[in-house]
N, C-alpha and C positions, 0 to 999 in steps of 0.2 A: 312236508317236513313234519317231523316232530322236538318234541323242545319239551325239561324236564327241569326245574328252579327249586332247589334245595339255598328260602333267605337269610335261616341263619350259618350257612358257610360263607352263602350270597358262589354259590355253586351253580353254571347254568353249561343244560346237556340242548345240542339239538343232532339229530338221529336221521338218517338217508340224502342221501351227496348234501354234501356240504362245500362254497365254499367264499374260504375268508380272499376277498381283496383292500388291499393296504390303502390308508387315500390319495400316497401319493403313486398309485396300481409297480411299484415296484416290487411288490407281494402280491402274487395269487398262493392260493392255497388251493386242489381237489384234498378232500375225505366224502370219507361214509357219517367221520360221525367229530364231533367238536366239543371239549367242556374247558368252558370257559369262568377260572377258579380266579376270582378278585380280593378272594381271603390269601392269597400265596404266588397272585400277577402272575399265572401261564392264562397257555391258550399248550390248552391239544387233545392235539390230531390224530388219529388214528384206523385204522385201516387202510387199503390202496391209496398213501397218502400221496400225493404231485403235487411238487414244490416247484417256486420256478421267483429265476427278481432278475435282474440289468446284469446280474453276471455268469448266473450257474442253475442248471434242474436240480431236481432231488425227488429223487422218488426213499421209500420204506413201508415200514407199519406202524411208527408210532416218530412222530413228531410232536417237541417240546417250543417252545417259545416264555425265553418268563422275561421278565421285566422289570424295570426301572419303580414304580406306582401303576394305584392298578387305571389310570386310561390306557386302552393298546395303542397305544398309539403309536404310529415309525417310531422315533422322536427315542422315543422310551424305554422301545426291546433292545435288550440285554445280550439274550446266547438266543441259541440254537442246538437245543441236544433232535437226533432224528437216531435212533432204535432198528435191528430187525431186515436183514438184505436190501440196505443202502446201495440206492447205486446214484456220486453222481455224474454231471456230465458239465463237461466246461472248454469250448470248443471244437478241440478234434482230444479229448485225452477222462475215457469216464473211471472210473473207481470203482471199487466195490465191497462193501465190506460190511462192519454190523452193528458200528454204531461212530458219527461224528459229530465232530459238536461245533461250533463260525460262536465267535464272538463277535457283538459290531466291534468295527470301526477295527475290525485286525480285518488286512491278507491275508491269512492264514487258516486250511479248514483242517482241522485233522480226524482223521480216522487212524478208527483202532476196530481187532478184532476178523482178523481173514481179511484184513486188504490183500487187492486185488489192484491191479490199475495199466491200462491200457490206452496205449500207445504206437498207432496204426501197428508194424505187424509185432512188438514189443509187450511180455507182460514180463510187471515184479509181483511179483508180490512179502507181503511184512505184514508186521504184527502190528505197526504204527507206522502212519505217511502223513509229514504238512507236507501241505502243497496250499503255494501260492498262487493264490485266483490276475496278481496285479504281475508279478514277475513273471507265472508262470514256469515256477523251479520247486523241484520235487525230491522230499529228504525221505527218506526210509531210513528206521530204526524197529 
């Protein structure tokens, strides 16, 4: 793996097959690159991103995890956003889109931009979709 650091901005960059595992092992994220920006309190995974937690699996081109403070602990995770060829899988539901947003503490995952949902033999399309990962409820708008 390669590594770079910009001290003035507290930006760390890791290259070539990176794996992030949260202390609770609730989140496991693989990507080709990881940028850690302590000033702006986020982790940015890029290129061939694959992530999973206890509720779902997701893949795409870019994954941003924003935190409440500079301690990148799971309890401080604020929001997750994913961009580019997003594929989300939860049990028997598959959702594709170009954008995904999930806020910590919320059961809702929001998909926008070219949304398609597949369940069994059905396919639904829309511009915006909200999926409740607990109730397994789909709202299309």
